Structure formats: C-alpha cells, structure tokens
Backbone as CSV, one residue per row, in Angstrom:
resi,resn,N_x,N_y,N_z,CA_x,CA_y,CA_z,C_x,C_y,C_z
1,MET,28.211,-7.383,21.925,27.437,-8.248,22.502,25.951,-7.490,22.511
2,GLN,24.458,-7.973,21.073,23.586,-7.096,21.533,22.931,-7.602,23.056
3,SER,22.201,-7.284,24.340,21.245,-7.747,25.261,20.081,-8.099,24.192
4,LYS,19.021,-8.804,24.803,18.132,-9.282,24.107,16.477,-7.749,25.217
5,THR,16.972,-6.409,25.444,16.733,-5.994,25.424,16.677,-4.719,23.931
6,GLU,18.343,-4.713,24.249,18.512,-4.513,22.726,17.663,-4.632,21.029
7,SER,18.040,-5.248,21.744,17.312,-6.905,19.951,15.886,-6.071,20.066
8,ASN,15.690,-6.257,20.721,14.682,-5.991,21.666,13.396,-4.809,20.777
9,TYR,14.746,-3.488,21.414,14.195,-2.325,20.630,14.138,-1.670,19.165
10,LYS,14.996,-1.997,19.139,16.025,-2.658,18.007,15.041,-3.074,16.132
11,MET,14.283,-4.159,16.931,13.553,-4.395,15.480,11.941,-4.182,16.426
12,SER,11.363,-3.531,17.179,11.090,-2.843,17.995,10.851,-1.363,17.013
13,CYS,12.107,-0.900,17.225,11.814,0.157,16.336,11.262,0.389,15.042
14,THR,12.094,-1.014,14.104,12.160,-0.901,12.759,10.488,-1.323,12.350
15,VAL,10.264,-1.707,13.278,9.052,-2.240,12.965,7.659,-1.428,12.916
16,GLU,8.041,0.224,13.610,7.723,0.943,14.234,7.816,1.526,13.379
17,THR,8.648,1.988,12.267,9.149,2.508,11.072,8.649,1.877,10.405
18,THR,8.414,0.711,10.026,7.838,0.335,8.667,6.636,0.471,9.015
19,LEU,5.576,0.671,10.276,4.188,1.061,9.959,3.475,1.468,10.195
20,LYS,4.311,3.075,10.525,4.593,4.075,10.471,4.429,4.722,9.200
21,VAL,5.054,4.391,8.239,5.030,4.774,6.422,3.748,3.602,5.828
22,ILE,3.628,3.207,6.345,2.895,1.976,4.995,1.341,1.847,6.292
23,GLY,1.218,2.767,7.513,0.458,2.588,7.996,-0.874,3.317,7.781
24,GLY,-2.039,3.127,9.003,-3.381,3.947,8.141,-4.450,2.698,7.499
25,ARG,-5.153,3.386,7.117,-6.401,2.720,6.410,-5.783,2.560,5.555
26,TRP,-5.873,3.579,4.117,-5.783,4.100,2.817,-3.723,3.646,2.201
27,LYS,-3.209,3.797,2.820,-1.619,3.161,2.476,-1.679,2.290,2.195
28,VAL,-2.174,1.282,2.276,-1.407,-0.522,1.422,-2.723,-0.336,0.235
29,LEU,-3.385,0.355,0.375,-5.163,-0.015,0.009,-4.291,0.620,-1.538
30,ILE,-3.766,2.060,-1.774,-2.885,2.615,-2.211,-2.125,2.377,-2.996
31,LEU,-0.867,1.667,-2.351,0.174,0.474,-2.608,-1.106,-0.305,-4.105
32,ARG,-1.906,-0.919,-3.029,-1.889,-2.354,-4.122,-2.644,-1.378,-5.338
33,GLU,-3.143,-0.216,-5.415,-3.287,0.536,-7.109,-2.317,0.144,-7.213
34,LEU,-1.106,0.632,-7.216,-0.120,0.869,-8.069,1.071,-0.042,-7.880
35,PHE,1.087,-1.087,-7.114,1.429,-2.774,-7.712,1.072,-3.295,-9.342
36,GLN,0.357,-2.077,-10.025,-0.751,-2.256,-10.875,-0.328,-1.276,-11.912
37,GLY,0.299,-0.765,-11.939,1.306,0.585,-12.791,0.728,1.840,-12.300
38,VAL,0.844,2.568,-13.241,0.786,4.093,-13.281,-0.645,4.095,-13.155
39,LYS,-1.425,5.058,-12.354,-2.928,5.111,-11.886,-2.125,6.850,-11.646
40,ARG,-3.784,8.084,-12.077,-3.974,9.269,-12.495,-4.962,9.087,-11.100
41,PHE,-4.755,10.618,-10.775,-5.537,10.300,-9.282,-6.755,10.086,-9.181
42,GLY,-7.830,10.699,-10.263,-9.061,10.431,-10.803,-9.186,8.486,-10.585
43,GLU,-8.576,7.805,-11.125,-8.175,6.305,-10.963,-8.226,6.484,-9.375
44,LEU,-6.426,6.767,-8.791,-6.877,5.723,-7.829,-8.749,6.657,-7.076
45,HIS,-8.559,7.763,-6.876,-9.858,8.190,-5.978,-11.311,6.955,-6.175
46,ARG,-11.532,6.135,-7.751,-12.400,5.608,-8.219,-12.551,4.215,-7.832
47,ALA,-10.648,4.032,-7.039,-10.482,1.420,-6.942,-10.538,2.208,-5.522
48,LEU,-10.531,3.089,-4.928,-10.557,3.701,-3.467,-11.928,3.696,-2.701
49,ASN,-12.801,3.168,-2.397,-14.360,2.622,-2.330,-13.992,3.690,-0.431
50,GLY,-14.477,5.009,-0.442,-14.834,5.270,0.751,-13.912,6.836,1.078
51,ILE,-13.250,6.970,0.473,-11.529,7.869,0.494,-12.085,9.505,0.184
52,THR,-12.068,10.041,0.591,-11.954,10.892,0.939,-11.625,11.728,-0.644
53,GLN,-11.185,13.082,-1.424,-9.689,13.556,-1.978,-9.241,14.099,-1.959
54,LYS,-9.987,14.538,-0.180,-8.276,15.427,0.868,-7.435,14.303,1.253
55,MET,-8.217,13.265,1.666,-7.357,11.769,2.352,-6.736,11.315,1.063
56,LEU,-7.052,11.435,0.193,-6.733,10.151,-0.582,-5.345,11.297,-1.065
57,THR,-5.212,13.019,-1.413,-4.328,14.358,-1.383,-3.339,14.514,-0.013
58,GLN,-3.880,13.690,1.018,-2.846,13.901,2.440,-2.335,12.227,2.396
59,GLN,-2.365,11.376,1.948,-1.712,10.649,1.901,-0.188,10.224,0.929
60,LEU,-1.489,10.410,-0.473,0.286,10.369,-1.557,0.824,11.554,-1.015
61,ARG,0.381,12.654,-0.276,2.132,13.644,-0.313,2.665,12.775,0.593
62,GLU,1.680,12.044,1.900,3.388,10.905,3.229,3.386,10.645,2.154
63,MET,3.292,9.944,1.119,4.263,8.484,0.631,4.652,9.624,-0.319
64,GLU,5.068,10.268,-0.733,6.390,11.023,-2.117,6.851,11.592,-0.545
65,GLN,7.065,11.850,0.361,7.786,12.803,1.337,8.694,11.036,1.586
66,ASP,7.688,9.681,2.321,8.677,8.497,2.141,9.600,8.605,1.455
67,GLY,9.337,8.934,-0.156,10.015,8.328,-0.956,9.606,6.919,-1.483
68,LEU,7.580,6.418,-1.479,6.978,5.616,-1.656,6.762,5.526,-3.034
69,ILE,6.159,6.680,-3.729,5.472,6.864,-4.691,6.631,8.135,-5.518
70,HIS,5.959,8.405,-6.976,6.339,9.745,-7.732,5.222,9.963,-8.345
71,ARG,5.502,11.895,-7.698,4.134,12.070,-8.797,4.567,12.699,-9.764
72,GLU,4.200,12.662,-11.408,4.845,13.266,-12.712,4.028,14.344,-12.795
73,VAL,3.633,15.361,-12.691,3.359,16.665,-12.938,3.322,16.807,-14.743
74,TYR,2.071,16.438,-15.766,2.430,17.944,-16.757,1.749,18.889,-17.102
75,LEU,2.252,19.314,-17.920,2.466,20.562,-17.884,1.438,20.520,-18.834
76,GLN,-0.283,20.753,-19.206,-0.965,21.098,-20.192,-2.832,21.443,-18.967
77,VAL,-3.252,21.204,-20.052,-5.089,21.939,-19.861,-5.472,20.983,-20.525
78,PRO,-6.859,19.923,-19.976,-6.732,20.270,-17.861,-5.067,19.800,-17.954
79,PRO,-4.558,19.983,-16.584,-3.718,19.462,-16.427,-3.487,18.042,-15.855
80,LYS,-2.478,17.285,-15.674,-2.627,15.742,-15.269,-0.864,15.855,-14.646
81,VAL,-1.793,14.466,-14.333,-0.379,14.557,-12.744,-1.044,12.316,-12.570
82,GLU,0.133,11.727,-12.924,0.441,10.684,-12.287,1.322,10.263,-11.287
83,TYR,0.460,9.407,-11.365,1.352,8.415,-9.871,1.926,7.464,-10.187
84,SER,2.920,6.768,-9.693,3.834,5.606,-9.808,5.437,5.019,-8.237
85,LEU,5.257,3.562,-8.633,6.210,4.038,-7.490,7.202,3.793,-7.503
86,THR,8.062,3.974,-6.397,9.278,4.063,-6.382,10.005,3.245,-6.423
87,ASP,11.956,2.785,-6.441,12.300,1.881,-6.280,11.745,1.222,-5.390
88,LEU,12.177,2.151,-4.002,11.707,1.764,-2.690,10.025,1.113,-2.747
89,GLY,9.079,2.083,-2.924,7.869,1.279,-3.005,7.501,-0.279,-3.091
90,LYS,8.051,-0.336,-4.215,7.984,-1.272,-5.674,8.735,-2.743,-4.442
91,THR,9.303,-2.524,-3.243,10.159,-3.002,-2.290,8.691,-3.421,-1.229
92,LEU,7.946,-2.945,-0.797,6.995,-3.257,-0.271,6.240,-4.250,-0.769
93,GLN,6.757,-4.834,-1.935,5.062,-5.323,-2.733,5.740,-7.693,-1.995
94,PRO,6.385,-7.404,-2.211,6.428,-9.006,-0.932,6.323,-9.254,0.605
95,ILE,5.735,-8.058,1.165,6.015,-7.433,2.638,3.858,-7.501,2.598
96,LEU,3.643,-6.940,2.114,2.639,-7.219,1.432,1.931,-7.656,1.513
97,GLU,2.322,-8.993,-0.097,1.572,-10.507,-0.391,1.842,-11.441,0.756
98,ALA,2.817,-10.972,0.965,3.176,-12.189,3.392,1.568,-10.947,4.108
99,MET,1.403,-10.059,4.289,0.690,-9.895,5.278,-1.089,-10.352,4.742
100,HIS,-1.176,-10.253,3.356,-2.024,-11.156,2.739,-1.782,-12.370,2.955
101,ASN,-1.596,-13.178,2.864,-1.220,-14.522,2.730,-1.367,-14.845,4.740
102,TRP,-0.850,-14.330,5.466,-1.317,-14.607,7.089,-2.286,-14.200,6.914
103,GLY,-3.030,-12.356,6.232,-4.463,-12.662,7.185,-5.806,-13.842,6.312
104,ILE,-4.620,-14.808,5.367,-6.503,-15.543,4.687,-6.100,-16.271,6.227
105,GLN,-4.600,-16.225,6.044,-4.598,-18.159,6.875,-5.059,-18.123,8.034
106,TYR,-5.203,-16.456,9.157,-5.355,-15.944,9.814,-7.041,-17.198,10.289
107,LEU,-8.279,-16.003,9.536,-8.741,-16.236,9.156,-9.449,-17.402,8.921
108,ASN,-8.768,-18.109,7.740,-9.116,-20.013,7.895,-9.166,-20.146,9.151
109,LYS,-8.172,-20.378,9.507,-8.538,-20.385,11.310,-9.716,-19.835,12.752
110,THR,-9.572,-19.057,12.218,-10.475,-18.327,12.816,-11.780,-18.897,12.854
111,LYS,-12.172,-19.571,11.244,-13.268,-19.669,11.067,-13.831,-18.584,10.806
112,GLU,-13.352,-17.608,10.109,-14.094,-16.329,9.315,-14.034,-15.497,8.192
113,PHE,-13.546,-16.513,6.522,-13.116,-16.415,5.980,-14.518,-16.373,5.242
114,ASP,-14.893,-15.870,4.399,-15.839,-15.664,4.010,-15.451,-15.493,2.428
115,ARG,-15.119,-16.062,1.703,-14.253,-15.957,0.420,-15.158,-14.764,-0.579
116,GLU,-16.650,-15.080,-0.507,-17.399,-14.522,-1.149,-17.070,-12.316,-0.797
117,SER,-16.530,-12.350,1.037,-16.170,-11.286,1.091,-15.288,-10.889,0.738
118,VAL,-14.518,-11.794,0.712,-12.710,-11.038,0.605,-12.758,-10.500,-1.152
119,ALA,-13.640,-11.628,-1.530,-13.924,-11.156,-3.307,-14.252,-9.828,-3.049
120,SER,-15.529,-10.021,-2.986,-16.265,-8.060,-2.970,-15.718,-7.010,-2.853
121,GLN,-14.310,-7.204,-1.842,-13.743,-6.212,-1.522,-11.814,-6.246,-1.725
122,ASN,-12.596,-7.027,-3.340,-11.245,-6.020,-3.767,-9.893,-6.194,-3.352
123,CYS,-9.995,-8.354,-2.705,-8.048,-8.384,-2.200,-8.266,-9.527,-2.150
124,SER,-8.684,-9.855,-3.196,-8.720,-11.751,-3.157,-7.183,-11.968,-3.176
125,GLU,-7.007,-11.397,-4.596,-4.896,-11.253,-4.861,-4.420,-9.828,-4.005
126,PHE,-3.958,-9.738,-3.964,-2.450,-9.142,-3.876,-1.341,-8.454,-4.279
127,SER,-1.532,-9.821,-5.064,-1.250,-9.531,-6.869,-0.975,-8.928,-7.753
128,PRO,-0.317,-8.143,-8.144,-0.838,-7.239,-9.672,-1.348,-8.353,-10.488
129,VAL,-2.009,-8.725,-11.138,-1.893,-9.132,-12.794,-1.318,-8.645,-13.914
130,ASN,-0.605,-7.888,-13.751,-0.440,-7.086,-14.816,0.477,-6.057,-15.146
131,GLN,1.331,-6.243,-13.662,2.464,-5.174,-12.803,4.044,-5.141,-13.985
132,ARG,3.233,-3.784,-14.669,4.065,-2.490,-15.418,5.420,-2.248,-14.722
133,VAL,7.111,-2.566,-14.958,8.279,-2.400,-14.371,8.757,-1.065,-14.633
C-alpha cells in the first residue's frame, strides 16, 4: 500500500509532466488551432497574434519531439509544410476543454468574466466547430 506522500509525489510528478509538455504561453493555443484541422505554418502564425516566427518554430519542434504533432513536408517549390495532431495530441482535447470550462467558472465566481473580452481573444469556445478526424 502506498503512503500518502508517495501517492502525492506520483500525482505531482505526472501533473508536472503534463504541464511540461503543454505548458507555456503558446502550446495550448497551437493545440487549439490544430484541433480544427491541418494547418500550414503561415496559418498558425497568423492565428496566434503576437508570436514570433522563431518562437512558433521552437514550440512546434518541441511539440513534435513530444509526439503531440506531426510535421508533413511536401517536396515542392515553394516548400510546403503542414502540421496536424497525432493520436496522442488529440487526447489532450478533453483536458483543454475542461481547463477552458474551469476558467469560465473561475472568472464568473470572481466577477472578472467579460464576455466581450473572451470573444475578442477568440477563446469563447475551445471546442473546434469543424474538427477533421
């Protein structure tokens, strides 16, 4: 039987692992875009207001190394690269939807919820409207 300390450590360790994989300012937003379907680099860059090309490249590489996204390179001129979610990446959708719903509840309880602000940030719904499988 595990002690409470061992159980808490394992829980903390796995939560930390999850946060390490999807943590940071941009990864969740990249995932949100890819939940809607395959995207090219330029589409992601335009959708993520404020991200630099260097940062987007870095985040995409990390997510590819972690097995969350697939990078498809087409040998043509000009070069074409598409990004999509792997099966592992798709498993994050219910987690991020739960985080979205929790955020709304939290903002409602703290009276800081501004529907117009949330809508203008393109985060009124985390669920994709037209998800491709």
